[in-house]
Predicted model as a PDB file, atoms N, CA, C, CB and O in Angstrom, pLDDT in the B-factor column:
MODEL        1                                                                  
ATOM      1  N   VAL A   1      76.046 188.007 141.392  1.00 73.00           N  
ATOM      2  CA  VAL A   1      76.841 187.618 142.621  1.00 73.00           C  
ATOM      3  C   VAL A   1      77.305 186.159 142.411  1.00 73.00           C  
ATOM      4  CB  VAL A   1      75.949 187.756 144.003  1.00 73.00           C  
ATOM      5  O   VAL A   1      76.451 185.443 141.889  1.00 73.00           O  
ATOM      6  N   ALA A   2      78.359 185.634 142.680  1.00 80.00           N  
ATOM      7  CA  ALA A   2      78.886 184.354 142.558  1.00 80.00           C  
ATOM      8  C   ALA A   2      78.379 183.465 143.675  1.00 80.00           C  
ATOM      9  CB  ALA A   2      80.356 184.414 142.536  1.00 80.00           C  
ATOM     10  O   ALA A   2      78.272 183.938 144.807  1.00 80.00           O  
ATOM     11  N   ALA A   3      78.060 182.194 143.421  1.00 83.00           N  
ATOM     12  CA  ALA A   3      77.615 181.310 144.495  1.00 83.00           C  
ATOM     13  C   ALA A   3      78.829 181.254 145.595  1.00 83.00           C  
ATOM     14  CB  ALA A   3      77.237 179.794 143.869  1.00 83.00           C  
ATOM     15  O   ALA A   3      80.013 181.134 145.280  1.00 83.00           O  
ATOM     16  N   GLY A   4      78.377 181.352 146.842  1.00 84.00           N  
ATOM     17  CA  GLY A   4      79.249 181.235 147.875  1.00 84.00           C  
ATOM     18  C   GLY A   4      79.665 182.643 148.411  1.00 84.00           C  
ATOM     19  O   GLY A   4      80.259 182.740 149.484  1.00 84.00           O  
ATOM     20  N   ALA A   5      79.345 183.743 147.647  1.00 85.00           N  
ATOM     21  CA  ALA A   5      79.696 185.001 148.013  1.00 85.00           C  
ATOM     22  C   ALA A   5      78.974 185.342 149.270  1.00 85.00           C  
ATOM     23  CB  ALA A   5      79.437 185.942 146.943  1.00 85.00           C  
ATOM     24  O   ALA A   5      77.827 184.918 149.409  1.00 85.00           O  
ATOM     25  N   GLN A   6      79.565 186.109 150.259  1.00 89.00           N  
ATOM     26  CA  GLN A   6      79.008 186.383 151.525  1.00 89.00           C  
ATOM     27  C   GLN A   6      79.028 187.950 151.873  1.00 89.00           C  
ATOM     28  CB  GLN A   6      79.781 185.563 152.567  1.00 89.00           C  
ATOM     29  O   GLN A   6      80.024 188.636 151.643  1.00 89.00           O  
ATOM     30  N   LEU A   7      77.977 188.413 152.384  1.00 86.00           N  
ATOM     31  CA  LEU A   7      77.902 189.840 152.711  1.00 86.00           C  
ATOM     32  C   LEU A   7      77.583 189.957 154.233  1.00 86.00           C  
ATOM     33  CB  LEU A   7      76.790 190.583 151.814  1.00 86.00           C  
ATOM     34  O   LEU A   7      76.584 189.436 154.730  1.00 86.00           O  
ATOM     35  N   ALA A   8      78.490 190.668 154.930  1.00 89.00           N  
ATOM     36  CA  ALA A   8      78.233 191.010 156.325  1.00 89.00           C  
ATOM     37  C   ALA A   8      77.375 192.320 156.315  1.00 89.00           C  
ATOM     38  CB  ALA A   8      79.618 191.194 157.148  1.00 89.00           C  
ATOM     39  O   ALA A   8      77.632 193.270 155.576  1.00 89.00           O  
ATOM     40  N   TYR A   9      76.338 192.284 157.198  1.00 87.00           N  
ATOM     41  CA  TYR A   9      75.490 193.462 157.299  1.00 87.00           C  
ATOM     42  C   TYR A   9      75.425 194.026 158.827  1.00 87.00           C  
ATOM     43  CB  TYR A   9      74.029 193.075 156.765  1.00 87.00           C  
ATOM     44  O   TYR A   9      75.651 193.346 159.828  1.00 87.00           O  
ATOM     45  N   GLY A  10      75.089 195.340 158.807  1.00 84.00           N  
ATOM     46  CA  GLY A  10      74.871 195.853 160.151  1.00 84.00           C  
ATOM     47  C   GLY A  10      73.397 196.307 160.231  1.00 84.00           C  
ATOM     48  O   GLY A  10      72.497 195.642 159.717  1.00 84.00           O  
ATOM     49  N   ASP A  11      73.170 197.525 160.928  1.00 81.00           N  
ATOM     50  CA  ASP A  11      71.823 197.823 160.987  1.00 81.00           C  
ATOM     51  C   ASP A  11      71.082 198.372 159.607  1.00 81.00           C  
ATOM     52  CB  ASP A  11      71.716 198.803 162.070  1.00 81.00           C  
ATOM     53  O   ASP A  11      71.592 199.212 158.865  1.00 81.00           O  
ATOM     54  N   GLY A  12      69.906 197.806 159.414  1.00 78.00           N  
ATOM     55  CA  GLY A  12      69.284 198.060 158.124  1.00 78.00           C  
ATOM     56  C   GLY A  12      68.450 199.231 158.017  1.00 78.00           C  
ATOM     57  O   GLY A  12      68.643 200.166 158.794  1.00 78.00           O  
ATOM     58  N   PRO A  13      67.510 199.289 157.107  1.00 85.00           N  
ATOM     59  CA  PRO A  13      66.979 198.160 156.345  1.00 85.00           C  
ATOM     60  C   PRO A  13      67.772 197.828 155.168  1.00 85.00           C  
ATOM     61  CB  PRO A  13      65.621 198.415 155.924  1.00 85.00           C  
ATOM     62  O   PRO A  13      68.625 198.618 154.763  1.00 85.00           O  
ATOM     63  N   PHE A  14      67.544 196.676 154.572  1.00 83.00           N  
ATOM     64  CA  PHE A  14      68.250 196.188 153.562  1.00 83.00           C  
ATOM     65  C   PHE A  14      67.274 195.500 152.644  1.00 83.00           C  
ATOM     66  CB  PHE A  14      69.321 195.331 154.046  1.00 83.00           C  
ATOM     67  O   PHE A  14      66.263 194.987 153.123  1.00 83.00           O  
ATOM     68  N   ILE A  15      67.554 195.455 151.162  1.00 86.00           N  
ATOM     69  CA  ILE A  15      66.870 194.684 150.346  1.00 86.00           C  
ATOM     70  C   ILE A  15      67.897 193.792 149.664  1.00 86.00           C  
ATOM     71  CB  ILE A  15      66.044 195.489 149.433  1.00 86.00           C  
ATOM     72  O   ILE A  15      68.887 194.337 149.177  1.00 86.00           O  
ATOM     73  N   VAL A  16      67.756 192.477 149.584  1.00 84.00           N  
ATOM     74  CA  VAL A  16      68.632 191.627 149.131  1.00 84.00           C  
ATOM     75  C   VAL A  16      68.090 190.644 148.144  1.00 84.00           C  
ATOM     76  CB  VAL A  16      69.193 191.028 150.178  1.00 84.00           C  
ATOM     77  O   VAL A  16      67.156 189.940 148.527  1.00 84.00           O  
ATOM     78  N   ASN A  17      68.528 190.499 146.967  1.00 82.00           N  
ATOM     79  CA  ASN A  17      67.861 189.938 145.811  1.00 82.00           C  
ATOM     80  C   ASN A  17      68.719 188.558 145.487  1.00 82.00           C  
ATOM     81  CB  ASN A  17      67.842 191.071 144.511  1.00 82.00           C  
ATOM     82  O   ASN A  17      69.797 188.629 144.897  1.00 82.00           O  
ATOM     83  N   PRO A  18      68.219 187.438 145.873  1.00 80.00           N  
ATOM     84  CA  PRO A  18      68.934 186.106 145.656  1.00 80.00           C  
ATOM     85  C   PRO A  18      69.101 185.811 144.136  1.00 80.00           C  
ATOM     86  CB  PRO A  18      68.108 184.896 146.349  1.00 80.00           C  
ATOM     87  O   PRO A  18      70.054 185.131 143.754  1.00 80.00           O  
ATOM     88  N   GLY A  19      68.305 186.248 143.381  1.00 74.00           N  
ATOM     89  CA  GLY A  19      68.181 185.918 141.919  1.00 74.00           C  
ATOM     90  C   GLY A  19      66.756 185.153 141.679  1.00 74.00           C  
ATOM     91  O   GLY A  19      65.681 185.550 142.130  1.00 74.00           O  
ATOM     92  N   SER A  20      66.937 184.039 140.923  1.00 72.00           N  
ATOM     93  CA  SER A  20      65.651 183.431 140.420  1.00 72.00           C  
ATOM     94  C   SER A  20      65.748 181.909 140.230  1.00 72.00           C  
ATOM     95  CB  SER A  20      65.247 184.080 139.062  1.00 72.00           C  
ATOM     96  O   SER A  20      66.837 181.337 140.179  1.00 72.00           O  
ATOM     97  N   VAL A  21      64.665 181.327 140.135  1.00 76.00           N  
ATOM     98  CA  VAL A  21      64.588 180.019 139.668  1.00 76.00           C  
ATOM     99  C   VAL A  21      64.035 180.158 138.318  1.00 76.00           C  
ATOM    100  CB  VAL A  21      63.776 179.111 140.561  1.00 76.00           C  
ATOM    101  O   VAL A  21      63.006 180.811 138.148  1.00 76.00           O  
ATOM    102  N   GLY A  22      64.636 179.601 137.366  1.00 72.00           N  
ATOM    103  CA  GLY A  22      64.066 179.604 135.968  1.00 72.00           C  
ATOM    104  C   GLY A  22      64.485 180.603 135.029  1.00 72.00           C  
ATOM    105  O   GLY A  22      64.587 180.286 133.844  1.00 72.00           O  
ATOM    106  N   GLN A  23      64.760 181.853 135.436  1.00 73.00           N  
ATOM    107  CA  GLN A  23      64.972 182.859 134.550  1.00 73.00           C  
ATOM    108  C   GLN A  23      66.205 183.767 134.976  1.00 73.00           C  
ATOM    109  CB  GLN A  23      63.706 183.629 134.425  1.00 73.00           C  
ATOM    110  O   GLN A  23      66.192 184.998 135.002  1.00 73.00           O  
ATOM    111  N   PRO A  24      67.210 182.989 135.286  1.00 70.00           N  
ATOM    112  CA  PRO A  24      68.523 183.816 135.746  1.00 70.00           C  
ATOM    113  C   PRO A  24      69.044 184.596 134.502  1.00 70.00           C  
ATOM    114  CB  PRO A  24      69.796 182.772 136.333  1.00 70.00           C  
ATOM    115  O   PRO A  24      68.680 184.312 133.361  1.00 70.00           O  
ATOM    116  N   ARG A  25      69.899 185.574 134.787  1.00 75.00           N  
ATOM    117  CA  ARG A  25      70.390 186.439 133.767  1.00 75.00           C  
ATOM    118  C   ARG A  25      71.901 186.406 133.836  1.00 75.00           C  
ATOM    119  CB  ARG A  25      69.836 187.866 133.922  1.00 75.00           C  
ATOM    120  O   ARG A  25      72.503 187.268 133.196  1.00 75.00           O  
ATOM    121  N   ASP A  26      72.567 185.548 134.511  1.00 80.00           N  
ATOM    122  CA  ASP A  26      73.878 185.482 134.766  1.00 80.00           C  
ATOM    123  C   ASP A  26      74.696 184.198 134.092  1.00 80.00           C  
ATOM    124  CB  ASP A  26      73.962 185.502 136.224  1.00 80.00           C  
ATOM    125  O   ASP A  26      75.840 183.895 134.434  1.00 80.00           O  
ATOM    126  N   ASN A  27      74.049 183.605 133.241  1.00 82.00           N  
ATOM    127  CA  ASN A  27      74.539 182.497 132.459  1.00 82.00           C  
ATOM    128  C   ASN A  27      74.746 181.222 133.413  1.00 82.00           C  
ATOM    129  CB  ASN A  27      75.904 182.925 131.731  1.00 82.00           C  
ATOM    130  O   ASN A  27      75.469 180.301 133.034  1.00 82.00           O  
ATOM    131  N   ASP A  28      74.124 181.185 134.607  1.00 84.00           N  
ATOM    132  CA  ASP A  28      74.235 180.078 135.460  1.00 84.00           C  
ATOM    133  C   ASP A  28      72.795 179.539 135.564  1.00 84.00           C  
ATOM    134  CB  ASP A  28      74.874 180.463 136.850  1.00 84.00           C  
ATOM    135  O   ASP A  28      71.998 180.257 136.167  1.00 84.00           O  
ATOM    136  N   PRO A  29      72.347 178.352 135.050  1.00 86.00           N  
ATOM    137  CA  PRO A  29      71.034 177.975 135.065  1.00 86.00           C  
ATOM    138  C   PRO A  29      70.560 177.350 136.354  1.00 86.00           C  
ATOM    139  CB  PRO A  29      70.823 177.116 134.002  1.00 86.00           C  
ATOM    140  O   PRO A  29      69.400 176.945 136.432  1.00 86.00           O  
ATOM    141  N   ARG A  30      71.340 177.257 137.301  1.00 88.00           N  
ATOM    142  CA  ARG A  30      70.901 176.789 138.634  1.00 88.00           C  
ATOM    143  C   ARG A  30      70.017 177.727 139.301  1.00 88.00           C  
ATOM    144  CB  ARG A  30      72.042 176.532 139.512  1.00 88.00           C  
ATOM    145  O   ARG A  30      69.994 178.913 138.973  1.00 88.00           O  
ATOM    146  N   ALA A  31      69.263 177.234 140.253  1.00 88.00           N  
ATOM    147  CA  ALA A  31      68.429 178.134 141.004  1.00 88.00           C  
ATOM    148  C   ALA A  31      69.200 178.897 141.960  1.00 88.00           C  
ATOM    149  CB  ALA A  31      67.370 177.430 141.690  1.00 88.00           C  
ATOM    150  O   ALA A  31      70.094 178.352 142.608  1.00 88.00           O  
ATOM    151  N   GLY A  32      68.894 180.216 142.100  1.00 87.00           N  
ATOM    152  CA  GLY A  32      69.562 181.029 142.985  1.00 87.00           C  
ATOM    153  C   GLY A  32      68.723 181.371 144.258  1.00 87.00           C  
ATOM    154  O   GLY A  32      67.566 181.777 144.149  1.00 87.00           O  
ATOM    155  N   TYR A  33      69.358 181.189 145.519  1.00 88.00           N  
ATOM    156  CA  TYR A  33      68.685 181.578 146.731  1.00 88.00           C  
ATOM    157  C   TYR A  33      69.753 182.099 147.686  1.00 88.00           C  
ATOM    158  CB  TYR A  33      67.876 180.390 147.350  1.00 88.00           C  
ATOM    159  O   TYR A  33      70.956 182.106 147.427  1.00 88.00           O  
ATOM    160  N   LEU A  34      69.188 182.540 148.833  1.00 90.00           N  
ATOM    161  CA  LEU A  34      70.065 183.332 149.896  1.00 90.00           C  
ATOM    162  C   LEU A  34      69.962 182.515 151.125  1.00 90.00           C  
ATOM    163  CB  LEU A  34      69.546 184.917 150.205  1.00 90.00           C  
ATOM    164  O   LEU A  34      68.929 181.888 151.361  1.00 90.00           O  
ATOM    165  N   LEU A  35      71.017 182.491 151.944  1.00 92.00           N  
ATOM    166  CA  LEU A  35      70.999 181.981 153.302  1.00 92.00           C  
ATOM    167  C   LEU A  35      71.225 183.209 154.177  1.00 92.00           C  
ATOM    168  CB  LEU A  35      72.099 180.840 153.546  1.00 92.00           C  
ATOM    169  O   LEU A  35      72.317 183.778 154.175  1.00 92.00           O  
ATOM    170  N   LEU A  36      70.271 183.596 154.874  1.00 90.00           N  
ATOM    171  CA  LEU A  36      70.255 184.783 155.801  1.00 90.00           C  
ATOM    172  C   LEU A  36      70.645 184.238 157.200  1.00 90.00           C  
ATOM    173  CB  LEU A  36      68.771 185.529 155.835  1.00 90.00           C  
ATOM    174  O   LEU A  36      69.841 183.505 157.776  1.00 90.00           O  
ATOM    175  N   ASP A  37      71.749 184.528 157.744  1.00 92.00           N  
ATOM    176  CA  ASP A  37      72.090 184.155 159.023  1.00 92.00           C  
ATOM    177  C   ASP A  37      72.013 185.272 159.954  1.00 92.00           C  
ATOM    178  CB  ASP A  37      73.359 183.580 159.041  1.00 92.00           C  
ATOM    179  O   ASP A  37      72.963 186.055 159.956  1.00 92.00           O  
ATOM    180  N   THR A  38      71.021 185.476 160.758  1.00 89.00           N  
ATOM    181  CA  THR A  38      70.779 186.564 161.682  1.00 89.00           C  
ATOM    182  C   THR A  38      71.703 186.462 162.973  1.00 89.00           C  
ATOM    183  CB  THR A  38      69.269 186.556 162.081  1.00 89.00           C  
ATOM    184  O   THR A  38      71.960 187.458 163.649  1.00 89.00           O  
ATOM    185  N   ALA A  39      72.108 185.395 163.222  1.00 92.00           N  
ATOM    186  CA  ALA A  39      72.977 185.410 164.356  1.00 92.00           C  
ATOM    187  C   ALA A  39      74.397 185.809 164.046  1.00 92.00           C  
ATOM    188  CB  ALA A  39      72.968 184.108 164.979  1.00 92.00           C  
ATOM    189  O   ALA A  39      75.136 186.300 164.899  1.00 92.00           O  
ATOM    190  N   GLU A  40      74.743 185.592 162.845  1.00 92.00           N  
ATOM    191  CA  GLU A  40      76.023 186.104 162.364  1.00 92.00           C  
ATOM    192  C   GLU A  40      76.092 187.344 161.527  1.00 92.00           C  
ATOM    193  CB  GLU A  40      76.615 185.119 161.637  1.00 92.00           C  
ATOM    194  O   GLU A  40      77.146 187.820 161.107  1.00 92.00           O  
ATOM    195  N   SER A  41      74.883 187.841 161.310  1.00 91.00           N  
ATOM    196  CA  SER A  41      74.617 189.082 160.452  1.00 91.00           C  
ATOM    197  C   SER A  41      75.243 188.960 159.079  1.00 91.00           C  
ATOM    198  CB  SER A  41      75.181 190.378 161.140  1.00 91.00           C  
ATOM    199  O   SER A  41      75.928 189.886 158.646  1.00 91.00           O  
ATOM    200  N   THR A  42      75.026 187.799 158.339  1.00 93.00           N  
ATOM    201  CA  THR A  42      75.518 187.655 157.116  1.00 93.00           C  
ATOM    202  C   THR A  42      74.491 187.123 156.086  1.00 93.00           C  
ATOM    203  CB  THR A  42      76.646 186.835 157.217  1.00 93.00           C  
ATOM    204  O   THR A  42      73.487 186.505 156.439  1.00 93.00           O  
ATOM    205  N   VAL A  43      74.773 187.375 154.878  1.00 93.00           N  
ATOM    206  CA  VAL A  43      73.863 186.754 153.767  1.00 93.00           C  
ATOM    207  C   VAL A  43      74.842 186.117 152.932  1.00 93.00           C  
ATOM    208  CB  VAL A  43      72.929 187.823 152.894  1.00 93.00           C  
ATOM    209  O   VAL A  43      75.914 186.658 152.660  1.00 93.00           O  
ATOM    210  N   THR A  44      74.475 184.886 152.484  1.00 94.00           N  
ATOM    211  CA  THR A  44      75.278 184.012 151.618  1.00 94.00           C  
ATOM    212  C   THR A  44      74.526 183.699 150.386  1.00 94.00           C  
ATOM    213  CB  THR A  44      75.671 182.730 152.323  1.00 94.00           C  
ATOM    214  O   THR A  44      73.441 183.138 150.545  1.00 94.00           O  
ATOM    215  N   TRP A  45      74.920 183.967 149.170  1.00 91.00           N  
ATOM    216  CA  TRP A  45      74.397 183.659 147.955  1.00 91.00           C  
ATOM    217  C   TRP A  45      74.687 182.208 147.522  1.00 91.00           C  
ATOM    218  CB  TRP A  45      74.893 184.605 147.005  1.00 91.00           C  
ATOM    219  O   TRP A  45      75.858 181.833 147.465  1.00 91.00           O  
ATOM    220  N   LEU A  46      73.645 181.354 147.206  1.00 92.00           N  
ATOM    221  CA  LEU A  46      73.743 179.875 147.029  1.00 92.00           C  
ATOM    222  C   LEU A  46      73.115 179.518 145.666  1.00 92.00           C  
ATOM    223  CB  LEU A  46      73.001 179.085 148.227  1.00 92.00           C  
ATOM    224  O   LEU A  46      72.301 180.263 145.121  1.00 92.00           O  
ATOM    225  N   ARG A  47      73.509 178.396 145.160  1.00 91.00           N  
ATOM    226  CA  ARG A  47      72.883 177.877 144.013  1.00 91.00           C  
ATOM    227  C   ARG A  47      72.538 176.421 144.174  1.00 91.00           C  
ATOM    228  CB  ARG A  47      73.736 178.080 142.849  1.00 91.00           C  
ATOM    229  O   ARG A  47      73.185 175.710 144.943  1.00 91.00           O  
ATOM    230  N   ALA A  48      71.525 175.962 143.458  1.00 91.00           N  
ATOM    231  CA  ALA A  48      71.076 174.585 143.569  1.00 91.00           C  
ATOM    232  C   ALA A  48      70.648 174.003 142.259  1.00 91.00           C  
ATOM    233  CB  ALA A  48      69.965 174.487 144.531  1.00 91.00           C  
ATOM    234  O   ALA A  48      70.034 174.702 141.452  1.00 91.00           O  
ATOM    235  N   GLU A  49      70.919 172.858 142.032  1.00 91.00           N  
ATOM    236  CA  GLU A  49      70.561 172.147 140.709  1.00 91.00           C  
ATOM    237  C   GLU A  49      69.029 171.837 140.887  1.00 91.00           C  
ATOM    238  CB  GLU A  49      71.499 170.693 140.431  1.00 91.00           C  
ATOM    239  O   GLU A  49      68.521 171.573 141.978  1.00 91.00           O  
ATOM    240  N   TYR A  50      68.381 171.896 139.749  1.00 91.00           N  
ATOM    241  CA  TYR A  50      67.036 171.389 139.780  1.00 91.00           C  
ATOM    242  C   TYR A  50      66.714 170.676 138.299  1.00 91.00           C  
ATOM    243  CB  TYR A  50      65.997 172.654 140.135  1.00 91.00           C  
ATOM    244  O   TYR A  50      67.557 170.610 137.405  1.00 91.00           O  
ATOM    245  N   ASP A  51      65.504 170.213 138.204  1.00 93.00           N  
ATOM    246  CA  ASP A  51      65.135 169.388 137.121  1.00 93.00           C  
ATOM    247  C   ASP A  51      64.782 170.289 135.897  1.00 93.00           C  
ATOM    248  CB  ASP A  51      63.960 168.472 137.532  1.00 93.00           C  
ATOM    249  O   ASP A  51      63.603 170.445 135.581  1.00 93.00           O  
ATOM    250  N   ILE A  52      65.769 170.864 135.229  1.00 91.00           N  
ATOM    251  CA  ILE A  52      65.453 171.896 134.221  1.00 91.00           C  
ATOM    252  C   ILE A  52      64.558 171.178 132.993  1.00 91.00           C  
ATOM    253  CB  ILE A  52      66.918 172.570 133.642  1.00 91.00           C  
ATOM    254  O   ILE A  52      63.674 171.813 132.419  1.00 91.00           O  
ATOM    255  N   ARG A  53      64.851 169.910 132.683  1.00 94.00           N  
ATOM    256  CA  ARG A  53      64.159 169.325 131.640  1.00 94.00           C  
ATOM    257  C   ARG A  53      62.633 169.246 132.029  1.00 94.00           C  
ATOM    258  CB  ARG A  53      64.772 167.949 131.326  1.00 94.00           C  
ATOM    259  O   ARG A  53      61.790 169.560 131.188  1.00 94.00           O  
ATOM    260  N   SER A  54      62.284 168.852 133.234  1.00 95.00           N  
ATOM    261  CA  SER A  54      60.838 168.673 133.582  1.00 95.00           C  
ATOM    262  C   SER A  54      60.216 170.135 133.564  1.00 95.00           C  
ATOM    263  CB  SER A  54      60.649 167.923 135.086  1.00 95.00           C  
ATOM    264  O   SER A  54      59.053 170.268 133.182  1.00 95.00           O  
ATOM    265  N   ALA A  55      60.942 171.207 133.959  1.00 92.00           N  
ATOM    266  CA  ALA A  55      60.526 172.611 133.834  1.00 92.00           C  
ATOM    267  C   ALA A  55      60.214 172.926 132.494  1.00 92.00           C  
ATOM    268  CB  ALA A  55      61.531 173.541 134.310  1.00 92.00           C  
ATOM    269  O   ALA A  55      59.102 173.357 132.190  1.00 92.00           O  
ATOM    270  N   GLN A  56      61.179 172.730 131.613  1.00 93.00           N  
ATOM    271  CA  GLN A  56      61.016 172.864 130.056  1.00 93.00           C  
ATOM    272  C   GLN A  56      59.683 172.088 129.637  1.00 93.00           C  
ATOM    273  CB  GLN A  56      62.380 172.189 129.221  1.00 93.00           C  
ATOM    274  O   GLN A  56      58.778 172.686 129.055  1.00 93.00           O  
ATOM    275  N   ALA A  57      59.603 170.778 129.946  1.00 96.00           N  
ATOM    276  CA  ALA A  57      58.392 170.101 129.450  1.00 96.00           C  
ATOM    277  C   ALA A  57      57.128 170.809 130.074  1.00 96.00           C  
ATOM    278  CB  ALA A  57      58.429 168.528 129.830  1.00 96.00           C  
ATOM    279  O   ALA A  57      56.118 170.763 129.370  1.00 96.00           O  
ATOM    280  N   ALA A  58      57.035 171.412 131.204  1.00 96.00           N  
ATOM    281  CA  ALA A  58      56.057 172.019 131.777  1.00 96.00           C  
ATOM    282  C   ALA A  58      55.623 173.338 130.998  1.00 96.00           C  
ATOM    283  CB  ALA A  58      56.451 172.239 133.122  1.00 96.00           C  
ATOM    284  O   ALA A  58      54.444 173.650 130.827  1.00 96.00           O  
ATOM    285  N   ILE A  59      56.587 173.990 130.597  1.00 94.00           N  
ATOM    286  CA  ILE A  59      56.461 175.268 129.790  1.00 94.00           C  
ATOM    287  C   ILE A  59      55.925 174.786 128.468  1.00 94.00           C  
ATOM    288  CB  ILE A  59      57.890 176.098 129.611  1.00 94.00           C  
ATOM    289  O   ILE A  59      54.925 175.387 128.075  1.00 94.00           O  
ATOM    290  N   ARG A  60      56.351 173.903 127.769  1.00 95.00           N  
ATOM    291  CA  ARG A  60      55.914 173.354 126.557  1.00 95.00           C  
ATOM    292  C   ARG A  60      54.521 172.880 126.590  1.00 95.00           C  
ATOM    293  CB  ARG A  60      56.764 172.307 126.176  1.00 95.00           C  
ATOM    294  O   ARG A  60      53.734 173.166 125.687  1.00 95.00           O  
ATOM    295  N   ASP A  61      54.174 172.113 127.676  1.00 97.00           N  
ATOM    296  CA  ASP A  61      52.819 171.644 127.782  1.00 97.00           C  
ATOM    297  C   ASP A  61      51.827 172.641 128.044  1.00 97.00           C  
ATOM    298  CB  ASP A  61      52.719 170.694 128.759  1.00 97.00           C  
ATOM    299  O   ASP A  61      50.665 172.484 127.669  1.00 97.00           O  
ATOM    300  N   ALA A  62      52.240 173.734 128.710  1.00 97.00           N  
ATOM    301  CA  ALA A  62      51.293 174.918 128.850  1.00 97.00           C  
ATOM    302  C   ALA A  62      51.073 175.727 127.719  1.00 97.00           C  
ATOM    303  CB  ALA A  62      51.721 175.795 129.835  1.00 97.00           C  
ATOM    304  O   ALA A  62      50.170 176.563 127.714  1.00 97.00           O  
ATOM    305  N   GLY A  63      51.846 175.543 126.734  1.00 97.00           N  
ATOM    306  CA  GLY A  63      51.820 176.196 125.428  1.00 97.00           C  
ATOM    307  C   GLY A  63      52.272 177.567 125.450  1.00 97.00           C  
ATOM    308  O   GLY A  63      51.734 178.440 124.770  1.00 97.00           O  
ATOM    309  N   LEU A  64      53.342 177.791 126.291  1.00 95.00           N  
ATOM    310  CA  LEU A  64      54.033 178.916 126.430  1.00 95.00           C  
ATOM    311  C   LEU A  64      55.113 178.961 125.430  1.00 95.00           C  
ATOM    312  CB  LEU A  64      54.500 179.040 127.739  1.00 95.00           C  
ATOM    313  O   LEU A  64      55.511 177.920 124.908  1.00 95.00           O  
ATOM    314  N   PRO A  65      55.656 180.224 125.107  1.00 93.00           N  
ATOM    315  CA  PRO A  65      56.590 180.247 124.064  1.00 93.00           C  
ATOM    316  C   PRO A  65      57.891 179.436 124.305  1.00 93.00           C  
ATOM    317  CB  PRO A  65      56.906 181.619 123.800  1.00 93.00           C  
ATOM    318  O   PRO A  65      58.521 179.440 125.362  1.00 93.00           O  
ATOM    319  N   LEU A  66      58.203 178.757 123.213  1.00 92.00           N  
ATOM    320  CA  LEU A  66      59.400 177.758 123.387  1.00 92.00           C  
ATOM    321  C   LEU A  66      60.845 178.484 123.737  1.00 92.00           C  
ATOM    322  CB  LEU A  66      59.575 176.897 121.950  1.00 92.00           C  
ATOM    323  O   LEU A  66      61.781 177.803 124.157  1.00 92.00           O  
ATOM    324  N   ARG A  67      60.958 179.857 123.544  1.00 90.00           N  
ATOM    325  CA  ARG A  67      62.094 180.516 124.012  1.00 90.00           C  
ATOM    326  C   ARG A  67      62.244 180.448 125.443  1.00 90.00           C  
ATOM    327  CB  ARG A  67      62.092 181.834 123.607  1.00 90.00           C  
ATOM    328  O   ARG A  67      63.375 180.394 125.926  1.00 90.00           O  
ATOM    329  N   LEU A  68      61.098 180.444 126.251  1.00 88.00           N  
ATOM    330  CA  LEU A  68      61.146 180.468 127.702  1.00 88.00           C  
ATOM    331  C   LEU A  68      61.779 179.086 128.130  1.00 88.00           C  
ATOM    332  CB  LEU A  68      59.656 180.706 128.342  1.00 88.00           C  
ATOM    333  O   LEU A  68      62.577 179.058 129.066  1.00 88.00           O  
ATOM    334  N   ALA A  69      61.445 178.002 127.486  1.00 90.00           N  
ATOM    335  CA  ALA A  69      61.905 176.681 127.731  1.00 90.00           C  
ATOM    336  C   ALA A  69      63.469 176.679 127.552  1.00 90.00           C  
ATOM    337  CB  ALA A  69      61.182 175.661 126.763  1.00 90.00           C  
ATOM    338  O   ALA A  69      64.253 176.337 128.437  1.00 90.00           O  
ATOM    339  N   ALA A  70      63.803 177.086 126.346  1.00 88.00           N  
ATOM    340  CA  ALA A  70      65.266 177.300 125.950  1.00 88.00           C  
ATOM    341  C   ALA A  70      66.070 178.025 126.956  1.00 88.00           C  
ATOM    342  CB  ALA A  70      65.370 178.071 124.664  1.00 88.00           C  
ATOM    343  O   ALA A  70      67.148 177.562 127.330  1.00 88.00           O  
ATOM    344  N   ARG A  71      65.610 179.119 127.402  1.00 86.00           N  
ATOM    345  CA  ARG A  71      66.304 180.062 128.269  1.00 86.00           C  
ATOM    346  C   ARG A  71      66.547 179.342 129.477  1.00 86.00           C  
ATOM    347  CB  ARG A  71      65.540 181.353 128.532  1.00 86.00           C  
ATOM    348  O   ARG A  71      67.625 179.689 129.958  1.00 86.00           O  
ATOM    349  N   LEU A  72      65.944 178.450 130.171  1.00 86.00           N  
ATOM    350  CA  LEU A  72      66.237 177.825 131.374  1.00 86.00           C  
ATOM    351  C   LEU A  72      67.514 177.080 131.369  1.00 86.00           C  
ATOM    352  CB  LEU A  72      65.190 176.977 131.722  1.00 86.00           C  
ATOM    353  O   LEU A  72      68.218 177.055 132.378  1.00 86.00           O  
ATOM    354  N   ALA A  73      67.844 176.472 130.278  1.00 81.00           N  
ATOM    355  CA  ALA A  73      69.234 175.695 130.309  1.00 81.00           C  
ATOM    356  C   ALA A  73      70.346 176.732 130.000  1.00 81.00           C  
ATOM    357  CB  ALA A  73      69.301 174.421 129.151  1.00 81.00           C  
ATOM    358  O   ALA A  73      71.495 176.488 130.367  1.00 81.00           O  
ATOM    359  N   GLU A  74      70.084 177.754 129.410  1.00 77.00           N  
ATOM    360  CA  GLU A  74      71.161 178.757 129.161  1.00 77.00           C  
ATOM    361  C   GLU A  74      71.483 179.682 130.265  1.00 77.00           C  
ATOM    362  CB  GLU A  74      70.819 179.566 128.030  1.00 77.00           C  
ATOM    363  O   GLU A  74      72.591 180.216 130.315  1.00 77.00           O  
ATOM    364  N   GLY A  75      70.548 179.904 131.178  1.00 72.00           N  
ATOM    365  CA  GLY A  75      70.821 180.874 132.245  1.00 72.00           C  
ATOM    366  C   GLY A  75      70.806 182.289 131.845  1.00 72.00           C  
ATOM    367  O   GLY A  75      71.441 183.126 132.488  1.00 72.00           O  
ATOM    368  N   ARG A  76      70.050 182.615 130.727  1.00 70.00           N  
ATOM    369  CA  ARG A  76      70.013 184.053 130.297  1.00 70.00           C  
ATOM    370  C   ARG A  76      68.885 184.358 129.727  1.00 70.00           C  
ATOM    371  CB  ARG A  76      71.003 184.435 129.421  1.00 70.00           C  
ATOM    372  O   ARG A  76      68.690 185.501 129.314  1.00 70.00           O  
TER     373      ARG A  76                                                      
ENDMDL                                                                          
END                                                                             
């Protein structure tokens, strides 16, 4: 779902997945999150920049596979 996309909802229940921070699968390396507006009954998908290089360094420092660090900048 593209950043800024909005969904109006009615009676639920619903499961809404905003995506992820660090392991997105849509070629957008930014962090994915949702804004749930219960007054307007809408959900909006949003993105935020974060310090990818620091996250990559933490992955390397932890001895995790380097492919995980590379994936952060690629968004896939």
